[in-house]
C-alpha positions in Angstrom: 0.0 0.0 0.0 1.4 3.4 -1.0 1.8 6.2 1.6 -1.1 8.2 0.0 -3.4 5.3 0.2 -2.5 4.6 3.8 -3.2 8.3 4.7 -6.5 8.1 3.0 -7.4 4.9 4.8 -6.4 6.4 8.1 -8.6 9.5 7.4 -11.5 7.1 6.7 -10.9 5.4 10.0 -10.8 8.8 11.8 -14.1 9.8 10.2 -15.9 6.5 10.9 -14.7 6.7 14.5 -15.5 10.3 15.1 -18.3 9.6 17.6 -16.1 7.2 19.6 -13.2 9.8 19.5 -15.5 12.4 21.0 -16.4 9.9 23.7 -12.7 9.3 24.3 -12.3 13.0 24.7 -15.1 13.3 27.3 -14.0 10.4 29.4 -10.3 11.3 29.3 -11.0 14.9 30.3 -12.8 13.5 33.3 -10.1 10.9 34.1 -7.3 13.5 33.9 -9.3 15.8 36.2 -9.9 13.1 38.7 -6.2 12.2 39.0 -5.2 15.8 39.3 -7.8 16.7 41.9 -7.9 13.6 44.0 -4.6 14.0 45.8 -5.2 17.7 46.4 -8.7 17.1 47.9 -7.4 14.2 50.1 -4.5 16.3 51.4 -6.9 19.1 52.1 -9.1 16.7 54.1 -6.0 15.7 56.2 -5.3 12.3 54.6 -1.7 11.0 54.9 0.4 10.3 51.8 0.0 6.5 52.3 -3.8 6.8 52.0 -3.4 8.9 48.8 -1.1 6.2 47.4 -3.5 3.5 48.5 -6.3 5.3 46.5 -4.1 5.2 43.4 -3.3 1.5 43.8 -6.9 0.7 44.5 -7.9 2.4 41.2 -5.4 0.2 39.2 -6.6 -2.9 41.1 -10.1 -2.0 39.8 -8.9 -1.7 36.2 -7.1 -5.0 36.6 -10.3 -6.6 37.9 -12.2 -5.2 34.9 -9.6 -6.5 32.5 -10.0 -10.0 33.9 -13.8 -10.1 33.8 -15.5 -7.5 31.5 -14.8 -9.2 28.2 -17.8 -11.4 28.9 -20.0 -8.3 29.6 -19.0 -6.8 26.3 -19.7 -10.0 24.4 -23.1 -10.3 26.0 -24.3 -6.7 25.8 -22.4 -5.4 22.7 -20.0 -2.5 22.6 -22.3 0.5 22.9 -24.4 -0.9 25.8 -21.3 -2.2 27.6 -19.6 1.2 27.2 -22.7 2.9 28.7 -22.7 0.5 31.6 -19.1 1.1 32.4 -19.5 4.8 32.0 -22.4 4.9 34.5 -20.3 2.9 37.0 -17.5 5.5 36.6 -19.8 8.4 36.8 -21.8 7.4 39.9 -18.7 6.4 41.9 -16.8 9.5 40.9 -19.8 11.8 41.8 -20.2 10.1 45.1 -16.8 11.5 46.2 -18.5 14.9 46.5 -20.7 13.5 49.3 -18.5 10.7 50.9 -16.7 12.8 53.5 -14.6 10.1 55.3 -11.5 10.0 53.1 -10.6 6.6 54.3 -13.5 5.3 52.2 -12.1 6.9 49.0 -9.8 4.0 48.1 -12.8 1.7 48.0 -14.7 4.2 45.8 -11.6 4.6 43.5 -11.4 0.8 43.1 -15.0 0.8 41.9 -14.2 3.7 39.5 -11.3 1.7 38.2 -13.6 -1.2 37.3 -15.7 1.2 35.2 -12.6 2.8 33.5 -11.0 -0.6 32.9 -14.2 -1.8 31.1 -14.2 1.4 29.0 -10.6 0.7 28.0 -11.4 -2.8 26.9 -14.3 -1.6 24.8 -12.2 1.2 23.2 -9.1 -0.8 22.5 -11.0 -3.5 20.8 -13.3 -1.1 18.8 -10.3 0.8 17.4 -8.6 -2.5 16.4 -11.8 -3.6 14.6 -11.9 -0.3 12.7 -8.4 -0.6 11.1 -6.1 -3.1 9.4 -2.5 -4.1 9.9 -1.4 -1.6 7.2 -2.6 1.4 9.3 -2.9 0.0 12.8 0.1 1.9 14.1 -1.2 5.3 13.0 -4.8 4.5 14.0 -3.8 3.5 17.5 -1.4 6.5 17.8 -4.3 8.7 16.8 -6.5 7.2 19.5 -3.7 7.5 22.1 -3.0 11.1 21.1 -6.7 12.1 21.5 -6.8 10.4 24.9 -3.5 11.7 26.3 -4.2 15.3 25.1 -7.6 15.2 26.8 -6.1 13.8 30.0 -3.6 16.7 30.1 -6.3 19.3 29.4 -8.6 17.8 32.0 -5.8 17.9 34.6 -5.2 21.6 33.9 -8.9 22.6 33.9 -10.2 20.7 36.8 -7.3 21.4 39.3 -8.1 25.1 38.8 -11.8 24.5 39.2 -11.2 22.6 42.4 -9.8 25.7 44.0 -13.2 27.3 43.6 -15.7 24.5 44.4 -13.6 21.9 46.2 -14.8 18.2 46.1 -17.9 19.3 44.1 -15.6 19.2 41.1 -16.2 15.4 41.1 -19.8 16.1 40.0 -18.5 17.7 36.9 -16.1 14.9 36.0 -18.9 12.4 36.7 -21.1 14.3 34.3 -18.4 14.0 31.6 -18.3 10.2 32.0 -22.1 10.2 31.2 -21.7 12.7 28.4 -19.2 10.3 26.7 -22.1 7.8 26.1 -23.9 10.2 23.7 -21.4 10.4 20.8 -20.4 6.8 21.2 -24.0 5.7 20.8 -24.3 7.6 17.5 -20.9 6.6 16.0 -21.4 6.6 12.2 -19.8 3.2 11.6 -21.8 1.3 14.2 -20.3 -1.1 16.7 -18.2 -4.2 15.9 -20.1 -7.5 15.5 -20.5 -9.7 18.6 -18.9 -13.1 18.5 -19.5 -16.3 20.4 -16.1 -17.7 19.4 -13.8 -18.6 22.2 -11.7 -15.7 23.3 -8.0 -16.2 23.8 -6.6 -16.5 27.3 -3.6 -14.7 28.7 -1.2 -17.6 28.2 -2.4 -18.0 24.6 -1.7 -14.4 23.8 1.7 -14.5 25.4 2.6 -17.6 23.4 1.5 -15.8 20.2 3.2 -12.5 20.8 5.5 -12.6 23.9 7.4 -9.5 23.1 4.2 -7.5 22.5 2.9 -8.6 25.9 6.2 -7.8 27.7 6.1 -4.4 25.9 2.7 -3.6 27.4 3.9 -4.6 30.9 7.0 -2.5 30.6 4.8 0.4 29.5 2.8 0.0 32.8 6.0 -0.4 34.9 7.6 2.8 33.5 4.6 5.1 33.1 3.2 4.4 36.6 6.7 5.1 38.0 6.8 8.4 36.1 3.4 9.5 37.2 4.1 8.7 40.9 7.8 9.6 41.4 8.9 12.2 38.8 7.9 15.1 41.2 10.0 13.4 44.0 13.0 13.0 41.6 12.8 16.7 40.6 12.4 18.0 44.1 15.3 15.8 45.3 17.4 17.1 42.4 17.1 20.6 43.7 14.8 22.0 40.9 13.0 25.2 41.7 9.2 25.2 41.6 8.9 26.6 38.1 11.6 24.2 36.9 9.9 21.2 38.6 6.6 22.1 37.0 8.2 22.3 33.5 10.0 19.0 34.1 6.9 17.2 35.2 4.8 18.7 32.3 7.4 17.7 29.7 7.6 14.1 31.1 4.0 13.8 30.0 4.0 16.1 27.0 6.6 13.9 25.4 3.8 11.4 24.6 2.2 13.9 22.2 5.6 14.4 20.5 6.4 10.7 20.1 3.1 8.8 19.6 2.1 9.8 16.0 5.6 9.5 14.5 6.2 6.2 16.2 2.8 4.8 14.9 3.5 6.0 11.4 7.0 4.6 11.3 5.9 1.2 12.7 3.4 0.9 9.8 6.2 1.5 7.3 9.3 0.0 8.9 8.0 -2.7 11.1 6.9 -2.9 14.8 10.1 -4.5 16.3 12.5 -2.2 14.5 10.9 1.0 15.7 10.4 -0.3 19.2 14.1 -1.5 19.3 15.5 2.0 18.5 13.0 3.8 20.7 13.9 1.6 23.6 17.6 2.2 23.1 17.1 6.0 22.9 14.9 5.9 26.0 17.6 3.9 27.9 20.2 6.4 26.9 18.2 9.5 28.0 17.2 7.7 31.3 20.8 6.9 32.0 21.7 10.5 31.5 19.1 11.5 34.0 20.2 8.9 36.5 24.0 9.7 36.2 24.3 13.4 35.4 25.1 15.7 38.3 23.4 19.0 38.1 23.1 19.2 34.3 21.7 22.4 32.7 18.0 22.6 33.3 17.0 22.8 29.6 19.0 19.6 28.9 17.4 17.9 32.0 13.9 18.9 30.7 14.7 17.6 27.2 15.9 14.3 28.5 12.7 14.1 30.6 10.6 14.8 27.6 12.3 12.0 25.5 12.2 9.5 28.3 8.6 10.2 29.3 7.4 10.3 25.7 8.9 6.9 24.8 7.7 5.3 28.0 4.1 6.4 27.2 4.5 5.0 23.6 5.7 1.5 24.6 2.2 0.2 25.4 0.9 1.4 22.0 3.7 -0.5 20.2 3.1 -3.7 22.1 -0.6 -3.4 21.4 -0.3 -3.0 17.7 2.3 -5.7 17.4 0.1 -8.2 19.3 -3.1 -7.3 17.4 -1.3 -7.8 14.1 -1.2 -11.5 15.0 -4.8 -11.8 16.1 -8.0 -12.6 14.1 -10.8 -9.9 14.5 -12.8 -12.3 16.6 -10.0 -12.3 19.2 -9.6 -8.5 19.5 -11.9 -8.3 22.5 -10.1 -11.0 24.5 -6.8 -9.6 23.3 -7.5 -6.1 24.5 -8.4 -7.5 28.0 -5.2 -9.6 28.1 -3.0 -6.6 27.1 -4.6 -4.4 29.7 -4.0 -7.1 32.3 -0.3 -7.0 31.4 -0.3 -3.2 31.6 -2.1 -3.2 34.9 0.3 -5.6 36.5 3.0 -3.2 35.6 1.2 -0.1 37.0 0.6 -1.8 40.3 4.2 -2.9 40.8 6.2 -0.2 39.0 6.0 2.6 41.6 6.9 0.2 44.4 9.9 -1.3 42.5 11.1 2.2 41.4 10.8 3.7 44.8 12.8 0.8 46.3 15.5 1.5 43.7 15.5 5.2 44.7 16.0 4.2 48.4 19.0 2.2 47.5 20.8 4.4 45.0 19.2 7.8 45.5 16.9 10.0 43.4 18.5 8.8 40.1 17.3 5.3 40.9 14.0 6.1 39.2 15.6 6.6 35.9 18.1 3.8 36.5 15.1 1.5 36.9 13.6 2.8 33.6 16.9 2.4 31.8 17.3 -1.2 32.9 13.8 -2.1 31.7 14.3 -0.3 28.4 17.6 -2.1 27.7 15.9 -5.4 28.4 13.1 -4.4 26.1 15.5 -3.4 23.3 17.2 -6.8 23.7 13.8 -8.6 23.4 12.8 -6.4 20.4 16.1 -7.2 18.7 15.4 -11.0 19.2 11.8 -10.5 18.0 13.0 -8.6 14.9 15.5 -11.4 14.1 12.9 -14.1 14.5 10.1 -12.2 12.7 11.9 -9.7 10.4 8.7 -8.6 8.7 6.6 -8.1 11.9 
């Protein structure tokens, strides 16, 4: 397929998935707002740092639970009705935070929210895979991830400012956005993917089919969760001023916008393993720089943070498209759940392992942890490229 034909095909996918994309925007705005506001509101209510961390872990345990179970719900109800069900769960549990005053109950509420969000992710990942082909899967998934991550960042910015004015009532607004996401998804122009009663693949089956892709998804969870949870601590321990710390944290997430679309496009043209191999090596190098450099110039520090964070956010996408290239359409739903399980296992354990590394070797241990994972991933991608040169 020529480049022009691929671009036209991608444009057709974007048009046919416009309703779903608008739904992604609404739900990701709410999700970004919730993550930004939750810690602030819990701290204002006198919660200790461990309780805040427990709330985050509970959320990811909820998404893991959904990944293990909700495939059957989607198969039984269909994509649109399942999306609506999971969005209602997320909306009601989020809105309840505005009236549940004992903050020690918030981890339980966040676990229930995680179940709703995990179900939404399974629906969306599978739906986008049904809408494309192997020739444009990289750019299609990069388009989806760019829409999602952009909305998450905007939601964080908007709602943390709103929380200063209305406090915990901001959760009513984010809950409303979860419900609003159902409307455009219900009217998506291409309709929903067909239901299937065929056996869905299990985790071990997916791993045997695409072991490097599954490991890629797990590494994505390990590294991005560590970045979300520990980058501010690294910056503060490194002596960054407030404005410098804000810029460093922002660029660690903004890098995803810079890397996603080029990585997706290159993976369609040059192969999944080759692109992942070089990106992993680049990420390992920038992470080692952050781990080893003593008081580097702040612009160079921020640039390395952008490169490292951007590639870490892209790893899950590359693992997903590589795995789905090897699946039949009937297996996309089960495959999406299995890939999210791998990712969730990483998100649960990543911050703990990275923080232990920091305790042993100092603040740079965060990026030493990331560099080690990326070097391992580059080795596996190299092996995968050698075994499947056209993958």
